[in-house]
C-alpha positions, 0 to 999 in steps of 0.5 A: 098138427095131427090130433088123436081124432085125425089118427083114429079116422085115418086122416093126415099124412101117412104111409100105407103098405099092402100085402103085395108090396104096394106103398103109398106115401102122402095125405089120407082120409079114412085110411085111403089115399086122399089129397096129394101123394105118391104110390109105388108099385112092386114093379117100380111104377109110380104115380105122383099126384092127386087122389080122391077116396083111394083113386087117382083123381086130379092132376098127376104123372105115371112113370115106369122105369123112371120114364114118364108114361102119362101126365095130365088129368085123371078121374076115378083112376082113369086118364081123363081130360088134357094129358100126354102119354108115351107108348111102348115105342116112344111115340108121344100123344098130346091131347084129350082123354076120356075114360082112359081112351084117346078121345077128341083132338090130339097130336101124335109125334112119332119116333121118326119125327112125324106129326099127326094132328087130328081127332080120336074116338074111343082110342081110334083115329076118327075124322080129319087128320093131317100128317107132316113127315119129318121131311115136311111133306103134308098129307090129309086123310079122313078116318072112321073109327080107325079105318082110313077112308 
């Protein structure tokens, strides 16, 4: 049960609206998203998941036009840890993130059915990678900050 003390501190379930059409519905603390909730932006994008002091933090999923864009871990509003993400063309990346960038081991599945397994550094391919085409042809390569060696 929500008490007067909780209401005065802005704690508990609530709906928060801002002046640009953003709507948050969920748990709050100090009048900010905190706990579990859903944010809906004016363009129709949503984030459903965990919040800490107004930032996406923990596990959640972002959608644009009802399509999953990113699902996984967040820290201070940025993708972090394990997750999966679709790019604008529909290619899927499954792997590690650091501060909103692909970082560490990951797998990219192209819209053509190709599968690239390797490592990333600051959003760029970096280190050994193996590409398997849709037809099953396998090729290995080495990358340094996005440049094939």
